[in-house]
N, CA, C and O atoms as a Tripos MOL2 file, in Angstrom:
@<TRIPOS>MOLECULE
protein
  300   299    75     0     0
PROTEIN
NO_CHARGES

@<TRIPOS>ATOM
      1 N           0.8300   -1.1900    0.0000 N.3       1 ILE1
      2 CA          0.0000    0.0000    0.0000 C.3       1 ILE1
      3 C           0.8710    1.2480    0.0000 C.2       1 ILE1
      4 O           0.6150    2.1880   -0.7520 O.2       1 ILE1
      5 N           1.8870    1.2580    0.8310 N.am      2 THR2
      6 CA          2.6880    2.4790    1.0010 C.3       2 THR2
      7 C           4.1460    2.2890    0.6140 C.2       2 THR2
      8 O           5.0090    3.0480    1.0560 O.2       2 THR2
      9 N           4.4280    1.2920   -0.1990 N.am      3 ASP3
     10 CA          5.8340    1.0320   -0.5320 C.3       3 ASP3
     11 C           6.2350    1.5340   -1.9160 C.2       3 ASP3
     12 O           7.2190    1.0620   -2.4850 O.2       3 ASP3
     13 N           5.4880    2.4760   -2.4540 N.am      4 THR4
     14 CA          5.8570    3.0420   -3.7550 C.3       4 THR4
     15 C           7.1020    3.9110   -3.6030 C.2       4 THR4
     16 O           7.4010    4.3930   -2.5100 O.2       4 THR4
     17 N           7.8230    4.1070   -4.6990 N.am      5 ASP5
     18 CA          9.0050    4.9800   -4.6650 C.3       5 ASP5
     19 C           8.6380    6.3590   -4.1330 C.2       5 ASP5
     20 O           9.3340    6.9130   -3.2820 O.2       5 ASP5
     21 N           7.5390    6.9050   -4.6400 N.am      6 GLU6
     22 CA          7.1260    8.2550   -4.2360 C.3       6 GLU6
     23 C           6.8280    8.3270   -2.7410 C.2       6 GLU6
     24 O           7.2640    9.2570   -2.0630 O.2       6 GLU6
     25 N           6.0830    7.3460   -2.2270 N.am      7 ASN7
     26 CA          5.7290    7.3710   -0.8090 C.3       7 ASN7
     27 C           6.9620    7.2180    0.0700 C.2       7 ASN7
     28 O           7.1190    7.9560    1.0430 O.2       7 ASN7
     29 N           7.8350    6.2760   -0.2560 N.am      8 LEU8
     30 CA          9.0540    6.0870    0.5370 C.3       8 LEU8
     31 C           9.9330    7.3280    0.4910 C.2       8 LEU8
     32 O          10.4870    7.7330    1.5140 O.2       8 LEU8
     33 N          10.0650    7.9300   -0.6710 N.am      9 SER9
     34 CA         10.8940    9.1220   -0.8180 C.3       9 SER9
     35 C          10.3560   10.2750    0.0270 C.2       9 SER9
     36 O          11.1200   10.9330    0.7340 O.2       9 SER9
     37 N           9.0610   10.5220   -0.0390 N.am     10 GLU10
     38 CA          8.4570   11.6040    0.7380 C.3      10 GLU10
     39 C           8.5350   11.3220    2.2380 C.2      10 GLU10
     40 O           8.7330   12.2420    3.0320 O.2      10 GLU10
     41 N           8.3810   10.0640    2.6250 N.am     11 THR11
     42 CA          8.4810    9.7010    4.0410 C.3      11 THR11
     43 C           9.8820    9.9560    4.5690 C.2      11 THR11
     44 O          10.0430   10.5440    5.6390 O.2      11 THR11
     45 N          10.8980    9.5220    3.8330 N.am     12 VAL12
     46 CA         12.2830    9.7310    4.2590 C.3      12 VAL12
     47 C          12.6200   11.2180    4.2620 C.2      12 VAL12
     48 O          13.2940   11.7000    5.1730 O.2      12 VAL12
     49 N          12.1580   11.9410    3.2590 N.am     13 ARG13
     50 CA         12.4020   13.3850    3.2160 C.3      13 ARG13
     51 C          11.8240   14.0540    4.4630 C.2      13 ARG13
     52 O          12.4890   14.8830    5.0850 O.2      13 ARG13
     53 N          10.6010   13.7040    4.8300 N.am     14 PHE14
     54 CA          9.9740   14.2640    6.0270 C.3      14 PHE14
     55 C          10.7370   13.8590    7.2890 C.2      14 PHE14
     56 O          11.0350   14.7020    8.1360 O.2      14 PHE14
     57 N          11.0490   12.5760    7.4100 N.am     15 LEU15
     58 CA         11.7150   12.0890    8.6210 C.3      15 LEU15
     59 C          13.1350   12.6210    8.7670 C.2      15 LEU15
     60 O          13.6580   12.6920    9.8790 O.2      15 LEU15
     61 N          13.7620   12.9950    7.6570 N.am     16 SER16
     62 CA         15.1320   13.5150    7.7310 C.3      16 SER16
     63 C          15.1950   14.8350    8.4950 C.2      16 SER16
     64 O          16.2690   15.2450    8.9330 O.2      16 SER16
     65 N          14.0650   15.4950    8.6560 N.am     17 SER17
     66 CA         14.0320   16.7590    9.4010 C.3      17 SER17
     67 C          13.9720   16.5460   10.9140 C.2      17 SER17
     68 O          14.0730   17.5050   11.6780 O.2      17 SER17
     69 N          13.8100   15.3060   11.3440 N.am     18 ILE18
     70 CA         13.7470   15.0060   12.7760 C.3      18 ILE18
     71 C          15.1600   14.6900   13.2500 C.2      18 ILE18
     72 O          15.7020   13.6290   12.9380 O.2      18 ILE18
     73 N          15.7470   15.6010   13.9930 N.am     19 ASN19
     74 CA         17.1610   15.5040   14.3730 C.3      19 ASN19
     75 C          17.5090   14.2870   15.2170 C.2      19 ASN19
     76 O          18.5970   13.7340   15.0550 O.2      19 ASN19
     77 N          16.6510   13.8590   16.0890 N.am     20 LYS20
     78 CA         16.9890   12.7780   17.0160 C.3      20 LYS20
     79 C          16.6140   11.3890   16.4900 C.2      20 LYS20
     80 O          16.7640   10.3950   17.2000 O.2      20 LYS20
     81 N          16.1400   11.3220   15.2800 N.am     21 LEU21
     82 CA         15.7520   10.0450   14.6980 C.3      21 LEU21
     83 C          16.9920    9.1900   14.4610 C.2      21 LEU21
     84 O          17.9600    9.6490   13.8560 O.2      21 LEU21
     85 N          16.9610    7.9460   14.9400 N.am     22 LYS22
     86 CA         18.1210    7.0630   14.8140 C.3      22 LYS22
     87 C          18.0400    6.1410   13.6030 C.2      22 LYS22
     88 O          19.0630    5.6230   13.1550 O.2      22 LYS22
     89 N          16.8570    5.9300   13.0740 N.am     23 GLY23
     90 CA         16.7230    5.0410   11.9290 C.3      23 GLY23
     91 C          15.2710    4.8200   11.5650 C.2      23 GLY23
     92 O          14.3640    5.3640   12.1950 O.2      23 GLY23
     93 N          15.0690    4.0240   10.5500 N.am     24 ILE24
     94 CA         13.7350    3.6860   10.0670 C.3      24 ILE24
     95 C          13.6910    2.1710    9.9050 C.2      24 ILE24
     96 O          14.6330    1.5700    9.3890 O.2      24 ILE24
     97 N          12.5960    1.5550   10.3460 N.am     25 GLU25
     98 CA         12.4340    0.1180   10.1630 C.3      25 GLU25
     99 C          11.3060   -0.1320    9.1750 C.2      25 GLU25
    100 O          10.2600    0.5150    9.2250 O.2      25 GLU25
    101 N          11.5320   -1.0650    8.2930 N.am     26 LEU26
    102 CA         10.5410   -1.4500    7.3010 C.3      26 LEU26
    103 C           9.7490   -2.6300    7.8610 C.2      26 LEU26
    104 O          10.3160   -3.6900    8.1270 O.2      26 LEU26
    105 N           8.4510   -2.4490    8.0380 N.am     27 LEU27
    106 CA          7.5940   -3.5060    8.5830 C.3      27 LEU27
    107 C           6.6080   -3.9440    7.5070 C.2      27 LEU27
    108 O           5.6310   -3.2430    7.2420 O.2      27 LEU27
    109 N           6.8500   -5.0970    6.8850 N.am     28 PRO28
    110 CA          5.9710   -5.5570    5.8140 C.3      28 PRO28
    111 C           4.5760   -5.9190    6.3330 C.2      28 PRO28
    112 O           4.4210   -6.3490    7.4760 O.2      28 PRO28
    113 N           3.5820   -5.7430    5.4920 N.am     29 TYR29
    114 CA          2.2130   -6.1410    5.8120 C.3      29 TYR29
    115 C           2.1730   -7.6450    6.0560 C.2      29 TYR29
    116 O           2.8770   -8.4160    5.4040 O.2      29 TYR29
    117 N           1.3300   -8.0460    7.0130 N.am     30 HIS30
    118 CA          1.0900   -9.4680    7.2780 C.3      30 HIS30
    119 C          -0.3860   -9.6460    7.6110 C.2      30 HIS30
    120 O          -1.1140   -8.6680    7.7780 O.2      30 HIS30
    121 N          -0.8110  -10.8650    7.7030 N.am     31 ARG31
    122 CA         -2.2320  -11.1560    7.9450 C.3      31 ARG31
    123 C          -2.5050  -11.6610    9.3590 C.2      31 ARG31
    124 O          -3.5320  -12.3040    9.5810 O.2      31 ARG31
    125 N          -1.6400  -11.3970   10.3040 N.am     32 LEU32
    126 CA         -1.7980  -11.9570   11.6420 C.3      32 LEU32
    127 C          -3.0710  -11.4970   12.3520 C.2      32 LEU32
    128 O          -3.5680  -12.2090   13.2260 O.2      32 LEU32
    129 N          -3.6050  -10.3460   12.0080 N.am     33 GLY33
    130 CA         -4.7870   -9.8360   12.6970 C.3      33 GLY33
    131 C          -6.1170  -10.2910   12.1270 C.2      33 GLY33
    132 O          -7.1640   -9.9490   12.6770 O.2      33 GLY33
    133 N          -6.1100  -11.0490   11.0460 N.am     34 THR34
    134 CA         -7.3730  -11.4010   10.3930 C.3      34 THR34
    135 C          -8.2690  -12.2630   11.2770 C.2      34 THR34
    136 O          -9.4850  -12.0700   11.2810 O.2      34 THR34
    137 N          -7.7100  -13.1990   12.0170 N.am     35 ASP35
    138 CA         -8.5230  -14.0370   12.9060 C.3      35 ASP35
    139 C          -9.1620  -13.2210   14.0170 C.2      35 ASP35
    140 O         -10.2930  -13.4950   14.4170 O.2      35 ASP35
    141 N          -8.4530  -12.2310   14.5140 N.am     36 THR36
    142 CA         -9.0040  -11.3660   15.5590 C.3      36 THR36
    143 C         -10.2560  -10.6620   15.0470 C.2      36 THR36
    144 O         -11.2670  -10.6000   15.7470 O.2      36 THR36
    145 N         -10.1920  -10.1400   13.8430 N.am     37 TYR37
    146 CA        -11.3660   -9.4860   13.2600 C.3      37 TYR37
    147 C         -12.5250  -10.4750   13.1430 C.2      37 TYR37
    148 O         -13.6670  -10.1450   13.4630 O.2      37 TYR37
    149 N         -12.2240  -11.6800   12.6840 N.am     38 ARG38
    150 CA        -13.2640  -12.7010   12.5230 C.3      38 ARG38
    151 C         -13.9130  -13.0260   13.8620 C.2      38 ARG38
    152 O         -15.1380  -13.1110   13.9500 O.2      38 ARG38
    153 N         -13.0980  -13.2120   14.9180 N.am     39 HIS39
    154 CA        -13.6250  -13.5270   16.2480 C.3      39 HIS39
    155 C         -14.4660  -12.3880   16.8130 C.2      39 HIS39
    156 O         -15.3840  -12.6280   17.5970 O.2      39 HIS39
    157 N         -14.1660  -11.1700   16.4290 N.am     40 LEU40
    158 CA        -14.9350  -10.0120   16.8830 C.3      40 LEU40
    159 C         -16.1630   -9.7500   16.0130 C.2      40 LEU40
    160 O         -16.9520   -8.8460   16.2880 O.2      40 LEU40
    161 N         -16.3120  -10.5530   14.9610 N.am     41 GLY41
    162 CA        -17.4450  -10.3810   14.0680 C.3      41 GLY41
    163 C         -17.3400   -9.1490   13.1900 C.2      41 GLY41
    164 O         -18.3460   -8.6040   12.7370 O.2      41 GLY41
    165 N         -16.1190   -8.7220   12.9580 N.am     42 ARG42
    166 CA        -15.8970   -7.5130   12.1560 C.3      42 ARG42
    167 C         -15.3020   -7.8820   10.8010 C.2      42 ARG42
    168 O         -14.6260   -8.9000   10.6550 O.2      42 ARG42
    169 N         -15.5690   -7.0370    9.8270 N.am     43 GLU43
    170 CA        -15.0140   -7.2310    8.4820 C.3      43 GLU43
    171 C         -13.5800   -6.7160    8.4520 C.2      43 GLU43
    172 O         -13.3050   -5.6110    8.9190 O.2      43 GLU43
    173 N         -12.6720   -7.5090    7.9080 N.am     44 TYR44
    174 CA        -11.2710   -7.0990    7.7760 C.3      44 TYR44
    175 C         -11.1300   -6.3460    6.4630 C.2      44 TYR44
    176 O         -11.2730   -6.9340    5.3920 O.2      44 TYR44
    177 N         -10.8540   -5.0620    6.5360 N.am     45 GLY45
    178 CA        -10.8430   -4.1960    5.3660 C.3      45 GLY45
    179 C          -9.7600   -4.4690    4.3440 C.2      45 GLY45
    180 O          -9.8630   -4.0220    3.2020 O.2      45 GLY45
    181 N          -8.7180   -5.1990    4.7330 N.am     46 LEU46
    182 CA         -7.6090   -5.4550    3.8060 C.3      46 LEU46
    183 C          -7.5390   -6.9210    3.3810 C.2      46 LEU46
    184 O          -6.4710   -7.4020    3.0000 O.2      46 LEU46
    185 N          -8.6600   -7.6340    3.4420 N.am     47 LYS47
    186 CA         -8.5980   -9.0770    3.2010 C.3      47 LYS47
    187 C          -8.1320   -9.4520    1.8020 C.2      47 LYS47
    188 O          -7.6480  -10.5680    1.6120 O.2      47 LYS47
    189 N          -8.2530   -8.5840    0.8310 N.am     48 GLY48
    190 CA         -7.7810   -8.8850   -0.5130 C.3      48 GLY48
    191 C          -6.3110   -8.5720   -0.7350 C.2      48 GLY48
    192 O          -5.7480   -8.9040   -1.7790 O.2      48 GLY48
    193 N          -5.6910   -7.9350    0.2490 N.am     49 LEU49
    194 CA         -4.2930   -7.5270    0.1200 C.3      49 LEU49
    195 C          -3.3590   -8.7170    0.3600 C.2      49 LEU49
    196 O          -3.5330   -9.4710    1.3180 O.2      49 LEU49
    197 N          -2.3860   -8.8720   -0.5050 N.am     50 VAL50
    198 CA         -1.4330   -9.9800   -0.4120 C.3      50 VAL50
    199 C          -0.1280   -9.4670    0.2030 C.2      50 VAL50
    200 O           0.3900   -8.4380   -0.2290 O.2      50 VAL50
    201 N           0.4100  -10.1760    1.2090 N.am     51 PRO51
    202 CA          1.6970   -9.7590    1.7830 C.3      51 PRO51
    203 C           2.7880   -9.7500    0.7090 C.2      51 PRO51
    204 O           2.7350  -10.5420   -0.2320 O.2      51 PRO51
    205 N           3.7750   -8.8610    0.8430 N.am     52 PRO52
    206 CA          4.8430   -8.7890   -0.1580 C.3      52 PRO52
    207 C           5.7540  -10.0170   -0.0970 C.2      52 PRO52
    208 O           5.8910  -10.6550    0.9470 O.2      52 PRO52
    209 N           6.3660  -10.3290   -1.2230 N.am     53 THR53
    210 CA          7.3380  -11.4200   -1.2520 C.3      53 THR53
    211 C           8.6180  -10.9700   -0.5490 C.2      53 THR53
    212 O           8.8400   -9.7760   -0.3460 O.2      53 THR53
    213 N           9.4410  -11.9200   -0.1880 N.am     54 ARG54
    214 CA         10.7350  -11.5800    0.4200 C.3      54 ARG54
    215 C          11.5690  -10.7300   -0.5280 C.2      54 ARG54
    216 O          12.2720   -9.8150   -0.1000 O.2      54 ARG54
    217 N          11.4840  -11.0380   -1.8160 N.am     55 GLN55
    218 CA         12.2290  -10.2640   -2.8110 C.3      55 GLN55
    219 C          11.7580   -8.8120   -2.8250 C.2      55 GLN55
    220 O          12.5760   -7.8940   -2.8800 O.2      55 GLN55
    221 N          10.4500   -8.6020   -2.7750 N.am     56 ARG56
    222 CA          9.9130   -7.2340   -2.7730 C.3      56 ARG56
    223 C          10.3720   -6.4730   -1.5250 C.2      56 ARG56
    224 O          10.7530   -5.3060   -1.6150 O.2      56 ARG56
    225 N          10.3350   -7.1240   -0.3740 N.am     57 VAL57
    226 CA         10.7820   -6.4860    0.8680 C.3      57 VAL57
    227 C          12.2600   -6.1330    0.7670 C.2      57 VAL57
    228 O          12.6690   -5.0490    1.1810 O.2      57 VAL57
    229 N          13.0620   -7.0410    0.2200 N.am     58 SER58
    230 CA         14.4940   -6.7900    0.0520 C.3      58 SER58
    231 C          14.7380   -5.5970   -0.8760 C.2      58 SER58
    232 O          15.5820   -4.7470   -0.5910 O.2      58 SER58
    233 N          13.9980   -5.5370   -1.9840 N.am     59 GLU59
    234 CA         14.1320   -4.4130   -2.9250 C.3      59 GLU59
    235 C          13.7650   -3.0900   -2.2600 C.2      59 GLU59
    236 O          14.4570   -2.0860   -2.4280 O.2      59 GLU59
    237 N          12.6840   -3.1000   -1.5130 N.am     60 ARG60
    238 CA         12.2330   -1.8770   -0.8400 C.3      60 ARG60
    239 C          13.2280   -1.4520    0.2490 C.2      60 ARG60
    240 O          13.4680   -0.2620    0.4510 O.2      60 ARG60
    241 N          13.7990   -2.4330    0.9410 N.am     61 ARG61
    242 CA         14.7960   -2.1330    1.9770 C.3      61 ARG61
    243 C          16.0360   -1.4850    1.3540 C.2      61 ARG61
    244 O          16.5790   -0.5270    1.9050 O.2      61 ARG61
    245 N          16.4800   -2.0040    0.2100 N.am     62 LYS62
    246 CA         17.6340   -1.4170   -0.4860 C.3      62 LYS62
    247 C          17.3280    0.0080   -0.9370 C.2      62 LYS62
    248 O          18.1590    0.9040   -0.7900 O.2      62 LYS62
    249 N          16.1420    0.2120   -1.4820 N.am     63 TYR63
    250 CA         15.7420    1.5460   -1.9270 C.3      63 TYR63
    251 C          15.6690    2.5070   -0.7400 C.2      63 TYR63
    252 O          16.1080    3.6530   -0.8390 O.2      63 TYR63
    253 N          15.1250    2.0480    0.3620 N.am     64 LEU64
    254 CA         15.0360    2.8660    1.5700 C.3      64 LEU64
    255 C          16.4220    3.2530    2.0690 C.2      64 LEU64
    256 O          16.6330    4.3930    2.4830 O.2      64 LEU64
    257 N          17.3590    2.3260    2.0350 N.am     65 THR65
    258 CA         18.7380    2.6030    2.4480 C.3      65 THR65
    259 C          19.3610    3.6720    1.5510 C.2      65 THR65
    260 O          20.0380    4.5760    2.0420 O.2      65 THR65
    261 N          19.1350    3.5730    0.2390 N.am     66 GLN66
    262 CA         19.6430    4.5930   -0.6920 C.3      66 GLN66
    263 C          19.0600    5.9710   -0.3780 C.2      66 GLN66
    264 O          19.7740    6.9730   -0.3910 O.2      66 GLN66
    265 N          17.7760    6.0110   -0.1000 N.am     67 LEU67
    266 CA         17.1280    7.2830    0.2340 C.3      67 LEU67
    267 C          17.6910    7.8750    1.5190 C.2      67 LEU67
    268 O          17.9220    9.0800    1.6090 O.2      67 LEU67
    269 N          17.9080    7.0250    2.5030 N.am     68 MET68
    270 CA         18.4390    7.5080    3.7790 C.3      68 MET68
    271 C          19.8230    8.1220    3.5810 C.2      68 MET68
    272 O          20.1400    9.1460    4.1860 O.2      68 MET68
    273 N          20.6440    7.5040    2.7430 N.am     69 LYS69
    274 CA         21.9680    8.0670    2.4490 C.3      69 LYS69
    275 C          21.8280    9.4030    1.7220 C.2      69 LYS69
    276 O          22.5460   10.3570    2.0220 O.2      69 LYS69
    277 N          20.9050    9.4670    0.7710 N.am     70 LYS70
    278 CA         20.6710   10.6950    0.0060 C.3      70 LYS70
    279 C          20.3110   11.8590    0.9250 C.2      70 LYS70
    280 O          20.7420   12.9910    0.7040 O.2      70 LYS70
    281 N          19.5220   11.5760    1.9520 N.am     71 TYR71
    282 CA         19.0800   12.6240    2.8720 C.3      71 TYR71
    283 C          19.9450   12.7150    4.1330 C.2      71 TYR71
    284 O          19.5690   13.3890    5.0920 O.2      71 TYR71
    285 N          21.0990   12.0420    4.1350 N.am     72 GLY72
    286 CA         22.0350   12.1550    5.2510 C.3      72 GLY72
    287 C          21.5840   11.4810    6.5260 C.2      72 GLY72
    288 O          21.8910   11.9500    7.6230 O.2      72 GLY72
    289 N          20.8610   10.3870    6.3930 N.am     73 MET73
    290 CA         20.3850    9.6600    7.5750 C.3      73 MET73
    291 C          21.1430    8.3510    7.7260 C.2      73 MET73
    292 O          21.7180    7.8400    6.7650 O.2      73 MET73
    293 N          21.1390    7.8190    8.9250 N.am     74 GLY74
    294 CA         21.6880    6.4950    9.1700 C.3      74 GLY74
    295 C          23.1790    6.4500    9.3610 C.2      74 GLY74
    296 O          23.8030    5.4240    9.0920 O.2      74 GLY74
    297 N          23.7590    7.5190    9.8120 N.am     75 GLY75
    298 CA         25.1790    7.4930   10.1480 C.3      75 GLY75
    299 C          25.9890    8.0990    9.1370 C.2      75 GLY75
    300 O          27.2110    8.1540    9.2750 O.2      75 GLY75
@<TRIPOS>BOND
     1     1     2 1
     2     2     3 1
     3     3     4 2
     4     3     5 am
     5     5     6 1
     6     6     7 1
     7     7     8 2
     8     7     9 am
     9     9    10 1
    10    10    11 1
    11    11    12 2
    12    11    13 am
    13    13    14 1
    14    14    15 1
    15    15    16 2
    16    15    17 am
    17    17    18 1
    18    18    19 1
    19    19    20 2
    20    19    21 am
    21    21    22 1
    22    22    23 1
    23    23    24 2
    24    23    25 am
    25    25    26 1
    26    26    27 1
    27    27    28 2
    28    27    29 am
    29    29    30 1
    30    30    31 1
    31    31    32 2
    32    31    33 am
    33    33    34 1
    34    34    35 1
    35    35    36 2
    36    35    37 am
    37    37    38 1
    38    38    39 1
    39    39    40 2
    40    39    41 am
    41    41    42 1
    42    42    43 1
    43    43    44 2
    44    43    45 am
    45    45    46 1
    46    46    47 1
    47    47    48 2
    48    47    49 am
    49    49    50 1
    50    50    51 1
    51    51    52 2
    52    51    53 am
    53    53    54 1
    54    54    55 1
    55    55    56 2
    56    55    57 am
    57    57    58 1
    58    58    59 1
    59    59    60 2
    60    59    61 am
    61    61    62 1
    62    62    63 1
    63    63    64 2
    64    63    65 am
    65    65    66 1
    66    66    67 1
    67    67    68 2
    68    67    69 am
    69    69    70 1
    70    70    71 1
    71    71    72 2
    72    71    73 am
    73    73    74 1
    74    74    75 1
    75    75    76 2
    76    75    77 am
    77    77    78 1
    78    78    79 1
    79    79    80 2
    80    79    81 am
    81    81    82 1
    82    82    83 1
    83    83    84 2
    84    83    85 am
    85    85    86 1
    86    86    87 1
    87    87    88 2
    88    87    89 am
    89    89    90 1
    90    90    91 1
    91    91    92 2
    92    91    93 am
    93    93    94 1
    94    94    95 1
    95    95    96 2
    96    95    97 am
    97    97    98 1
    98    98    99 1
    99    99   100 2
   100    99   101 am
   101   101   102 1
   102   102   103 1
   103   103   104 2
   104   103   105 am
   105   105   106 1
   106   106   107 1
   107   107   108 2
   108   107   109 am
   109   109   110 1
   110   110   111 1
   111   111   112 2
   112   111   113 am
   113   113   114 1
   114   114   115 1
   115   115   116 2
   116   115   117 am
   117   117   118 1
   118   118   119 1
   119   119   120 2
   120   119   121 am
   121   121   122 1
   122   122   123 1
   123   123   124 2
   124   123   125 am
   125   125   126 1
   126   126   127 1
   127   127   128 2
   128   127   129 am
   129   129   130 1
   130   130   131 1
   131   131   132 2
   132   131   133 am
   133   133   134 1
   134   134   135 1
   135   135   136 2
   136   135   137 am
   137   137   138 1
   138   138   139 1
   139   139   140 2
   140   139   141 am
   141   141   142 1
   142   142   143 1
   143   143   144 2
   144   143   145 am
   145   145   146 1
   146   146   147 1
   147   147   148 2
   148   147   149 am
   149   149   150 1
   150   150   151 1
   151   151   152 2
   152   151   153 am
   153   153   154 1
   154   154   155 1
   155   155   156 2
   156   155   157 am
   157   157   158 1
   158   158   159 1
   159   159   160 2
   160   159   161 am
   161   161   162 1
   162   162   163 1
   163   163   164 2
   164   163   165 am
   165   165   166 1
   166   166   167 1
   167   167   168 2
   168   167   169 am
   169   169   170 1
   170   170   171 1
   171   171   172 2
   172   171   173 am
   173   173   174 1
   174   174   175 1
   175   175   176 2
   176   175   177 am
   177   177   178 1
   178   178   179 1
   179   179   180 2
   180   179   181 am
   181   181   182 1
   182   182   183 1
   183   183   184 2
   184   183   185 am
   185   185   186 1
   186   186   187 1
   187   187   188 2
   188   187   189 am
   189   189   190 1
   190   190   191 1
   191   191   192 2
   192   191   193 am
   193   193   194 1
   194   194   195 1
   195   195   196 2
   196   195   197 am
   197   197   198 1
   198   198   199 1
   199   199   200 2
   200   199   201 am
   201   201   202 1
   202   202   203 1
   203   203   204 2
   204   203   205 am
   205   205   206 1
   206   206   207 1
   207   207   208 2
   208   207   209 am
   209   209   210 1
   210   210   211 1
   211   211   212 2
   212   211   213 am
   213   213   214 1
   214   214   215 1
   215   215   216 2
   216   215   217 am
   217   217   218 1
   218   218   219 1
   219   219   220 2
   220   219   221 am
   221   221   222 1
   222   222   223 1
   223   223   224 2
   224   223   225 am
   225   225   226 1
   226   226   227 1
   227   227   228 2
   228   227   229 am
   229   229   230 1
   230   230   231 1
   231   231   232 2
   232   231   233 am
   233   233   234 1
   234   234   235 1
   235   235   236 2
   236   235   237 am
   237   237   238 1
   238   238   239 1
   239   239   240 2
   240   239   241 am
   241   241   242 1
   242   242   243 1
   243   243   244 2
   244   243   245 am
   245   245   246 1
   246   246   247 1
   247   247   248 2
   248   247   249 am
   249   249   250 1
   250   250   251 1
   251   251   252 2
   252   251   253 am
   253   253   254 1
   254   254   255 1
   255   255   256 2
   256   255   257 am
   257   257   258 1
   258   258   259 1
   259   259   260 2
   260   259   261 am
   261   261   262 1
   262   262   263 1
   263   263   264 2
   264   263   265 am
   265   265   266 1
   266   266   267 1
   267   267   268 2
   268   267   269 am
   269   269   270 1
   270   270   271 1
   271   271   272 2
   272   271   273 am
   273   273   274 1
   274   274   275 1
   275   275   276 2
   276   275   277 am
   277   277   278 1
   278   278   279 1
   279   279   280 2
   280   279   281 am
   281   281   282 1
   282   282   283 1
   283   283   284 2
   284   283   285 am
   285   285   286 1
   286   286   287 1
   287   287   288 2
   288   287   289 am
   289   289   290 1
   290   290   291 1
   291   291   292 2
   292   291   293 am
   293   293   294 1
   294   294   295 1
   295   295   296 2
   296   295   297 am
   297   297   298 1
   298   298   299 1
   299   299   300 2
@<TRIPOS>SUBSTRUCTURE
     1 ILE1         2 RESIDUE 1 A ILE
     2 THR2         6 RESIDUE 1 A THR
     3 ASP3        10 RESIDUE 1 A ASP
     4 THR4        14 RESIDUE 1 A THR
     5 ASP5        18 RESIDUE 1 A ASP
     6 GLU6        22 RESIDUE 1 A GLU
     7 ASN7        26 RESIDUE 1 A ASN
     8 LEU8        30 RESIDUE 1 A LEU
     9 SER9        34 RESIDUE 1 A SER
    10 GLU10       38 RESIDUE 1 A GLU
    11 THR11       42 RESIDUE 1 A THR
    12 VAL12       46 RESIDUE 1 A VAL
    13 ARG13       50 RESIDUE 1 A ARG
    14 PHE14       54 RESIDUE 1 A PHE
    15 LEU15       58 RESIDUE 1 A LEU
    16 SER16       62 RESIDUE 1 A SER
    17 SER17       66 RESIDUE 1 A SER
    18 ILE18       70 RESIDUE 1 A ILE
    19 ASN19       74 RESIDUE 1 A ASN
    20 LYS20       78 RESIDUE 1 A LYS
    21 LEU21       82 RESIDUE 1 A LEU
    22 LYS22       86 RESIDUE 1 A LYS
    23 GLY23       90 RESIDUE 1 A GLY
    24 ILE24       94 RESIDUE 1 A ILE
    25 GLU25       98 RESIDUE 1 A GLU
    26 LEU26      102 RESIDUE 1 A LEU
    27 LEU27      106 RESIDUE 1 A LEU
    28 PRO28      110 RESIDUE 1 A PRO
    29 TYR29      114 RESIDUE 1 A TYR
    30 HIS30      118 RESIDUE 1 A HIS
    31 ARG31      122 RESIDUE 1 A ARG
    32 LEU32      126 RESIDUE 1 A LEU
    33 GLY33      130 RESIDUE 1 A GLY
    34 THR34      134 RESIDUE 1 A THR
    35 ASP35      138 RESIDUE 1 A ASP
    36 THR36      142 RESIDUE 1 A THR
    37 TYR37      146 RESIDUE 1 A TYR
    38 ARG38      150 RESIDUE 1 A ARG
    39 HIS39      154 RESIDUE 1 A HIS
    40 LEU40      158 RESIDUE 1 A LEU
    41 GLY41      162 RESIDUE 1 A GLY
    42 ARG42      166 RESIDUE 1 A ARG
    43 GLU43      170 RESIDUE 1 A GLU
    44 TYR44      174 RESIDUE 1 A TYR
    45 GLY45      178 RESIDUE 1 A GLY
    46 LEU46      182 RESIDUE 1 A LEU
    47 LYS47      186 RESIDUE 1 A LYS
    48 GLY48      190 RESIDUE 1 A GLY
    49 LEU49      194 RESIDUE 1 A LEU
    50 VAL50      198 RESIDUE 1 A VAL
    51 PRO51      202 RESIDUE 1 A PRO
    52 PRO52      206 RESIDUE 1 A PRO
    53 THR53      210 RESIDUE 1 A THR
    54 ARG54      214 RESIDUE 1 A ARG
    55 GLN55      218 RESIDUE 1 A GLN
    56 ARG56      222 RESIDUE 1 A ARG
    57 VAL57      226 RESIDUE 1 A VAL
    58 SER58      230 RESIDUE 1 A SER
    59 GLU59      234 RESIDUE 1 A GLU
    60 ARG60      238 RESIDUE 1 A ARG
    61 ARG61      242 RESIDUE 1 A ARG
    62 LYS62      246 RESIDUE 1 A LYS
    63 TYR63      250 RESIDUE 1 A TYR
    64 LEU64      254 RESIDUE 1 A LEU
    65 THR65      258 RESIDUE 1 A THR
    66 GLN66      262 RESIDUE 1 A GLN
    67 LEU67      266 RESIDUE 1 A LEU
    68 MET68      270 RESIDUE 1 A MET
    69 LYS69      274 RESIDUE 1 A LYS
    70 LYS70      278 RESIDUE 1 A LYS
    71 TYR71      282 RESIDUE 1 A TYR
    72 GLY72      286 RESIDUE 1 A GLY
    73 MET73      290 RESIDUE 1 A MET
    74 GLY74      294 RESIDUE 1 A GLY
    75 GLY75      298 RESIDUE 1 A GLY
């Protein structure tokens, strides 16, 4: 949902203005909460969404690292 180049770039650009920020962690979407919604009798709004592949997460992590360097983050 939010792993597009544009979204990641704007997020890193915004976060680079926070002086005390030590880093950014990439947390991939997962389906662990779907049973909780079912037990509560609620509709899970993201049920059609598929978790990213390991390759996609790796690609996004590399891109995020490049952005952090571009904006002077991460050491």
